[in-house]
MARGU-796779 format. One record per residue (C-alpha): residue in three letters; x, y, z. Coordinates in steps of 0.02 Angstrom, whole numbers, padded with zeros to 5 digits, always signed. Layout:
N
AlaXYZ...
This chain:
594
Unk+04641+03613+04915Unk+04791+03581+05028Unk+04677+03588+05179Unk+04525+03502+05106Unk+04430+03666+05085Unk+04311+03706+04943Unk+04258+03881+04895Unk+04084+03883+04819Unk+03951+04014+04786Unk+03828+03901+04879Unk+03924+03941+05037Unk+03844+04113+05036Unk+03667+04152+05093Unk+03533+04159+04956Unk+03500+04324+04868Unk+03407+04440+04985Unk+03260+04546+04929Unk+03366+04707+04934Unk+03497+04622+04825Unk+03365+04570+04700Unk+03297+04748+04693Unk+03474+04816+04670Unk+03510+04690+04532Unk+03355+04748+04439Unk+03416+04929+04444Unk+03603+04902+04423Unk+03666+04749+04332Unk+03777+04637+04440Unk+03913+04554+04337Unk+03937+04367+04348Unk+03932+04304+04527Unk+03942+04476+04609Unk+03852+04498+04775Unk+03821+04644+04892Unk+03935+04620+05041Unk+03814+04711+05156Unk+03681+04577+05123Unk+03777+04417+05080Unk+03813+04309+05232Unk+03960+04187+05233Unk+03896+04012+05278Unk+04046+03908+05227Unk+04220+03911+05154Unk+04238+04036+05014Unk+04364+04151+04932Unk+04299+04328+04917Unk+04368+04439+04780Unk+04340+04627+04799Unk+04345+04705+04624Unk+04438+04868+04597Unk+04274+04959+04567Unk+04218+04918+04744Unk+04380+04958+04835Unk+04370+05112+04946Unk+04558+05122+04967Unk+04637+05096+04796Unk+04812+05026+04783Unk+04941+05159+04741Unk+05044+05074+04605Unk+05210+05163+04620Unk+05301+05121+04460Unk+05317+05285+04365Unk+05436+05299+04218Unk+05597+05391+04255Unk+05679+05484+04112Unk+05821+05388+04032Unk+05938+05430+03889Unk+05889+05315+03746Unk+05948+05319+03566Unk+05787+05311+03467Unk+05794+05164+03347Unk+05628+05069+03358Unk+05610+04902+03273Unk+05448+04963+03188Unk+05448+05119+03079Unk+05321+05211+02973Unk+05355+05242+02788Unk+05250+05358+02680Unk+05241+05308+02497Unk+05150+05361+02340Unk+05101+05210+02238Unk+05074+05207+02050Unk+04887+05194+02012Unk+04833+05040+01912Unk+04824+05052+01723Unk+04735+04944+01596Unk+04897+04909+01505Unk+04985+04859+01668Unk+04935+04692+01745Unk+05027+04704+01913Unk+04922+04695+02071Unk+04905+04828+02206Unk+05023+04736+02325Unk+05158+04721+02193Unk+05152+04908+02155Unk+05156+04948+02343Unk+05311+04841+02367Unk+05393+04922+02216Unk+05358+05095+02289Unk+05433+05045+02457Unk+05588+04978+02369Unk+05604+05132+02259Unk+05576+05264+02394Unk+05645+05178+02551Unk+05760+05041+02485Unk+05655+04909+02571Unk+05680+04748+02473Unk+05608+04573+02487Unk+05477+04618+02617Unk+05367+04485+02693Unk+05185+04536+02707Unk+05073+04497+02855Unk+04917+04406+02800Unk+04803+04528+02889Unk+04863+04670+02775Unk+04793+04591+02617Unk+04604+04599+02647Unk+04606+04787+02672Unk+04742+04829+02547Unk+04633+04882+02401Unk+04510+04986+02502Unk+04654+05069+02593Unk+04743+05111+02430Unk+04590+05190+02353Unk+04538+05283+02512Unk+04711+05361+02516Unk+04711+05395+02329Unk+04869+05289+02315Unk+04956+05384+02454Unk+04990+05262+02595Unk+05084+05244+02759Unk+05161+05073+02789Unk+05225+05003+02954Unk+05383+04902+02923Unk+05457+04792+03058Unk+05644+04763+03062Unk+05655+04815+02877Unk+05586+04643+02837Unk+05399+04637+02866Unk+05251+04742+02812Unk+05142+04735+02968Unk+05022+04882+02948Unk+04947+04996+02816Unk+04845+05157+02823Unk+04776+05276+02692Unk+04863+05444+02676Unk+05000+05512+02789Unk+05017+05447+02967Unk+05154+05495+03090Unk+05095+05418+03252Unk+05155+05244+03295Unk+05125+05174+03469Unk+05214+05044+03573Unk+05197+04990+03753Unk+05323+04926+03880Unk+05252+04812+04015Unk+05323+04755+04182Unk+05227+04608+04256Unk+05269+04594+04440Unk+05204+04477+04573Unk+05103+04617+04652Unk+05079+04747+04516Unk+05072+04761+04327Unk+05145+04924+04259Unk+05148+04990+04081Unk+05220+05138+03986Unk+05140+05195+03823Unk+05267+05266+03700Unk+05265+05355+03533Unk+05387+05252+03431Unk+05412+05394+03308Unk+05466+05524+03436Unk+05522+05417+03583Unk+05407+05512+03699Unk+05323+05420+03843Unk+05140+05468+03824Unk+05077+05392+03985Unk+05112+05269+04124Unk+04997+05169+04235Unk+04982+05017+04343Unk+04857+04895+04417Unk+04862+04760+04547Unk+04910+04590+04478Unk+04744+04496+04489Unk+04838+04335+04525Unk+04868+04398+04701Unk+04704+04315+04753Unk+04794+04148+04730Unk+04938+04194+04845Unk+05042+04343+04901Unk+05207+04265+04849Unk+05267+04168+04699Unk+05279+03997+04779Unk+05100+04010+04841Unk+05046+04027+04661Unk+05153+03880+04607Unk+05071+03779+04747Unk+04900+03832+04685Unk+04942+03766+04512Unk+05006+03603+04586Unk+04848+03576+04688Unk+04717+03641+04566Unk+04710+03570+04389Unk+04687+03712+04267Unk+04748+03840+04393Unk+04888+03896+04278Unk+04765+03929+04137Unk+04658+04033+04255Unk+04808+04138+04308Unk+04864+04158+04127Unk+04693+04225+04078Unk+04690+04347+04224Unk+04862+04422+04195Unk+04832+04440+04007Unk+04667+04527+04043Unk+04758+04643+04164Unk+04888+04688+04032Unk+04755+04712+03897Unk+04650+04820+04012Unk+04798+04928+04061Unk+04848+04954+03879Unk+04668+05000+03837Unk+04666+05126+03979Unk+04830+05208+03928Unk+04787+05219+03744Unk+04615+05289+03783Unk+04693+05425+03891Unk+04810+05466+03746Unk+04665+05483+03624Unk+04702+05319+03536Unk+04653+05137+03551Unk+04738+04971+03586Unk+04733+04932+03400Unk+04854+05076+03371Unk+04990+04981+03465Unk+05112+04895+03346Unk+05246+04836+03468Unk+05249+04775+03648Unk+05399+04736+03757Unk+05373+04638+03916Unk+05477+04593+04068Unk+05431+04483+04215Unk+05505+04369+04345Unk+05517+04187+04288Unk+05352+04128+04363Unk+05255+04278+04298Unk+05345+04257+04130Unk+05289+04076+04116Unk+05111+04110+04172Unk+05094+04254+04049Unk+05148+04137+03909Unk+05029+04000+03967Unk+05172+03888+04029Unk+05150+03793+04191Unk+05272+03858+04324Unk+05276+03693+04418Unk+05455+03652+04367Unk+05510+03817+04444Unk+05441+03761+04612Unk+05571+03627+04645Unk+05757+03603+04613Unk+05839+03620+04490Unk+05713+03761+04451Unk+05714+03733+04263Unk+05643+03863+04145Unk+05543+03806+03994Unk+05643+03937+03898Unk+05766+04071+03949Unk+05783+04145+03774Unk+05714+04310+03714Unk+05550+04283+03622Unk+05459+04376+03484Unk+05277+04323+03468Unk+05123+04383+03377Unk+05026+04486+03503Unk+04864+04414+03432Unk+04915+04245+03505Unk+04916+04324+03679Unk+04739+04396+03671Unk+04794+04575+03708Unk+04681+04665+03583Unk+04824+04756+03496Unk+04846+04795+03310Unk+04833+04634+03208Unk+05014+04653+03153Unk+05082+04690+03327Unk+05224+04587+03399Unk+05268+04555+03581Unk+05452+04549+03627Unk+05494+04463+03792Unk+05668+04497+03860Unk+05773+04344+03906Unk+05772+04267+04079Unk+05937+04246+04171Unk+05903+04092+04278Unk+05768+03991+04365Unk+05723+04130+04486Unk+05810+04278+04404Unk+05700+04333+04264Unk+05674+04452+04120Unk+05642+04592+04245Unk+05819+04572+04310Unk+05882+04572+04130Unk+05786+04734+04101Unk+05862+04808+04259Unk+06034+04763+04190Unk+05992+04845+04024Unk+05935+05005+04109Unk+06083+05017+04228Unk+06223+04947+04116Unk+06345+04908+04260Unk+06473+04847+04134Unk+06506+05029+04089Unk+06566+05076+04265Unk+06726+05045+04361Unk+06713+04945+04522Unk+06574+04834+04587Unk+06394+04889+04568Unk+06255+04806+04667Unk+06082+04809+04587Unk+05936+04753+04694Unk+05756+04745+04638Unk+05669+04740+04806Unk+05503+04652+04794Unk+05413+04494+04849Unk+05561+04401+04776Unk+05719+04508+04778Unk+05825+04494+04621Unk+06008+04537+04646Unk+06145+04573+04519Unk+06325+04612+04569Unk+06477+04652+04464Unk+06551+04767+04335Unk+06655+04762+04176Unk+06736+04593+04205Unk+06602+04486+04288Unk+06417+04490+04327Unk+06333+04375+04453Unk+06147+04357+04487Unk+06038+04277+04619Unk+05866+04292+04696Unk+05815+04292+04878Unk+05642+04245+04946Unk+05609+04403+05046Unk+05420+04377+05046Unk+05289+04514+05048Unk+05335+04592+05218Unk+05426+04737+05134Unk+05262+04779+05047Unk+05160+04785+05209Unk+05094+04606+05204Unk+05120+04488+05353Unk+05126+04642+05466Unk+04990+04660+05599Unk+04949+04839+05550Unk+05022+04824+05376Unk+04936+04865+05213Unk+04981+04902+05036Unk+05017+05079+04979Unk+04844+05156+04978Unk+04771+05319+05040Unk+04781+05324+05229Unk+04935+05214+05244Unk+05078+05281+05348Unk+05230+05295+05234Unk+05352+05403+05334Unk+05393+05392+05521Unk+05500+05493+05641Unk+05515+05449+05827Unk+05590+05566+05957Unk+05732+05465+06038Unk+05701+05548+06207Unk+05512+05551+06225Unk+05478+05408+06102Unk+05333+05510+06032Unk+05305+05477+05846Unk+05254+05587+05702Unk+05213+05520+05530Unk+05152+05556+05355Unk+05016+05461+05266Unk+04985+05435+05082Unk+04867+05567+05018Unk+04914+05701+05146Unk+05065+05814+05127Unk+05072+05866+05310Unk+05152+05774+05456Unk+05039+05711+05595Unk+05102+05843+05719Unk+05059+05988+05606Unk+04895+06083+05632Unk+04843+06058+05450Unk+04859+05868+05460Unk+04683+05822+05517Unk+04603+05950+05402Unk+04689+05878+05249Unk+04677+05695+05299Unk+04555+05601+05189Unk+04392+05526+05252Unk+04474+05356+05271Unk+04587+05424+05409Unk+04746+05330+05457Unk+04715+05150+05407Unk+04881+05058+05423Unk+05065+05058+05382Unk+05140+05018+05211Unk+05313+04946+05178Unk+05415+05106+05185Unk+05326+05156+05345Unk+05367+04990+05428Unk+05551+05006+05382Unk+05563+05184+05447Unk+05469+05143+05607Unk+05585+04997+05647Unk+05741+05097+05606Unk+05684+05240+05717Unk+05649+05117+05858Unk+05822+05042+05838Unk+05900+05216+05849Unk+05794+05257+06002Unk+05849+05098+06090Unk+05674+05021+06094Unk+05730+04878+05981Unk+05895+04792+06015Unk+06020+04712+05897Unk+05931+04545+05916Unk+05766+04622+05864Unk+05682+04611+06033Unk+05572+04754+06091Unk+05645+04806+06259Unk+05506+04798+06388Unk+05604+04903+06513Unk+05576+05053+06400Unk+05393+05048+06452Unk+05445+05145+06607Unk+05497+05289+06493Unk+05346+05296+06381Unk+05167+05232+06376Unk+05197+05199+06190Unk+05284+05035+06238Unk+05151+04917+06304Unk+05142+04734+06358Unk+05075+04620+06221Unk+05056+04445+06289Unk+05230+04381+06329Unk+05312+04518+06225Unk+05294+04705+06200Unk+05227+04819+06064Unk+05253+05000+06014Unk+05095+05103+05986Unk+05124+05205+05829Unk+04951+05282+05816Unk+04823+05292+05957Unk+04679+05342+05843Unk+04551+05217+05783Unk+04609+05093+05728Unk+04755+05082+05850Unk+04913+05041+05753Unk+05049+04945+05843Unk+05220+04877+05795Unk+05223+04704+05873Unk+05365+04584+05907Unk+05302+04473+05766Unk+05309+04622+05648Unk+05491+04650+05693Unk+05528+04466+05661Unk+05444+04471+05491Unk+05554+04616+05436Unk+05707+04531+05510Unk+05674+04376+05407Unk+05647+04477+05248Unk+05800+04586+05268Unk+05907+04437+05318Unk+05857+04345+05158Unk+05900+04499+05056Unk+06068+04531+05136Unk+06115+04346+05136Unk+06090+04341+04948Unk+06199+04495+04927Unk+06335+04423+05042Unk+06335+04261+04943Unk+06371+04355+04781Unk+06504+04460+04867Unk+06590+04299+04923Unk+06588+04233+04744Unk+06659+04397+04679Unk+06791+04400+04816Unk+06747+04572+04886Unk+06696+04634+05058Unk+06628+04803+05004Unk+06534+04867+04852Unk+06568+05031+04763Unk+06389+05081+04728Unk+06214+05018+04765Unk+06058+05046+04661Unk+05889+05000+04737Unk+05751+04966+04612Unk+05570+04913+04611Unk+05415+04998+04681Unk+05475+04973+04860Unk+05659+05001+04825Unk+05625+05164+04735Unk+05525+05238+04880Unk+05623+05181+05031Unk+05742+05307+05108Unk+05911+05226+05074Unk+05977+05287+05241Unk+05848+05182+05331Unk+05889+05031+05223Unk+06070+05047+05277Unk+06022+05079+05457Unk+05926+04915+05470Unk+06064+04817+05384Unk+05963+04780+05227Unk+06114+04820+05118Unk+06302+04797+05141Unk+06421+04938+05191Unk+06441+05071+05058Unk+06480+05256+05053Unk+06313+05345+05086Unk+06331+05452+04930Unk+06346+05295+04823Unk+06178+05222+04877Unk+06033+05281+04771Unk+05865+05235+04698Unk+05853+05165+04522Unk+05665+05187+04514Unk+05570+05056+04417Unk+05727+04996+04329Unk+05639+04843+04256Unk+05508+04954+04176Unk+05643+05072+04114Unk+05734+04926+04035Unk+05574+04872+03950Unk+05558+05048+03877Unk+05739+05042+03817Unk+05705+04876+03728Unk+05547+04951+03652Unk+05630+05108+03584Unk+05799+05038+03532Unk+05809+04879+03429Unk+05997+04861+03454Unk+05973+04858+03643Unk+05886+04690+03623Unk+06041+04612+03550Unk+06147+04693+03686Unk+06049+04620+03831Unk+06031+04450+03748Unk+06221+04441+03734Unk+06253+04508+03910Unk+06132+04386+03991Unk+06227+04239+03919Unk+06380+04294+04017Unk+06295+04316+04186Unk+06346+04188+04318Unk+06194+04120+04408Unk+06199+04078+04593Unk+06054+03976+04663Unk+06029+04027+04844Unk+05913+03880+04881Unk+06054+03753+04866Unk+06199+03854+04935Unk+06248+03807+05113Unk+06334+03975+05136Unk+06166+04061+05109Unk+06098+03989+05271Unk+06254+04046+05365Unk+06238+04221+05297Unk+06052+04219+05333Unk+06078+04185+05518Unk+06214+04316+05529Unk+06106+04444+05440Unk+05960+04433+05562Unk+06035+04559+05683Unk+06008+04746+05671Unk+06166+04854+05672Unk+06121+04950+05831Unk+06123+05138+05810Unk+06187+05121+05635Unk+06335+05007+05677Unk+06445+04998+05526Unk+06318+05074+05407Unk+06260+05254+05422Unk+06190+05371+05551Unk+06003+05397+05563Unk+05934+05536+05453Unk+05950+05702+05540Unk+05793+05775+05614Unk+05746+05955+05598Unk+05698+06033+05763Unk+05516+06078+05750Unk+05434+06218+05848Unk+05258+06170+05894Unk+05129+06298+05848Unk+04998+06360+05967
């Protein structure tokens, strides 16, 4: 809309005869077409469904074990109810409530309306032996005949790029399964502000994105419960975390106010809603708990990261960074906590890179470059062998080597910095071309050829600049918080998020993505936002803890801080050969076979 373009189905060629024959044999859903027969004849947006994708996205947000005191807000209670008698006029509900009070000391319970229609059949099917689901010792939200000991909940992390979920048994605390899918909103823009712009320019765009993300969550829950031998209707509780824009879109709130200063949230409070209002297909009595947001661009996912890491329990200054399309940063300890966000963009995830791609089979994820010969070797997703090992090509999938994902880009650039191919200013040194044919002219600049197979994969000067901009935004946000806290060094660093949990922290330090810190104190926090969502799901008291802690967090808005721009410019440079950070990871000498 910003450029006067209209995407319409009429901009494709008419159905061909082969398409019509295919449609008669295999039903095509909605406006699906066969890409091998449909010809583009005008402006159109093409959406490739997951079922048609050859290279599926690897959603890297597994659950990492965390010590949690099991105290779910929903519990199951088995009771034996007095059967009705002619001389006793009380109804079935009254006798059920009396049994719950007598056996479990549950008084003055409110009853969900959906329980009543099935109450009598349930009571008689169970021969007056029932299992009741009680929420917060206040509400009767579910009822089953006989004895039942399985109660399910799900923790959801809605990110800009991916939606991840963890299915939990609320009775045992066990995580039964984890999974993730691409956020379908990505078709409207890689980054958050692109999606806000879409809403501004397209009336009803926010409703469309709300529907898509809710369908993604519902589909993911259905998948996880099916794999666990259950169904979505067995889920009684859902906890959800998201950045502010995803949070608002999930709730059906327009994110437009978050697109301009002063970046006002519709609500920053924790919310408990009926899941039925969100069209998720869960148990009729299920509730959805959304953790509180911290500020305009520091959301419930950052609050969940705080809950999982609990920096207030440690001495010294802890830096928490959720590295994603929009980096969320928290710094502090027992006395103070500060939070900010930095617009790093999608470069860390492989987007905006000439040979970049998301983490799918065939993507290069690890890179090593010999500093003398400048010859590379690498690992790709889906193959456990390095490219210089004899077994590599035999084990490589049919897709071959298709591109470079975020961790591969970071490692490639860091290795090139160490080898002297890239200087402190980020320029690829053309004089190195005399040493190696890997460095080649590319217009007015130079490129480094990482893979000579088809397709040829090159690291270009523009690729280096994209990573420089992203890492400068990240480090500038960190430096801004360090200034506010009055420190010039942090005591520990925890990198979270799908990208942060897979990057080698030594390479992050080598490129100057993070401030100076003892190497042993830099570590991965995994999917800390998802872990925090699990904590809130399994421990009711944790909800009160994070709600109280969030109120004390000092928010720093990078978009209006002049010092941010100063730090941004200073953070563009690479610390050559490690500078003040750390040395490059040691290489093992490899003896070539054959």
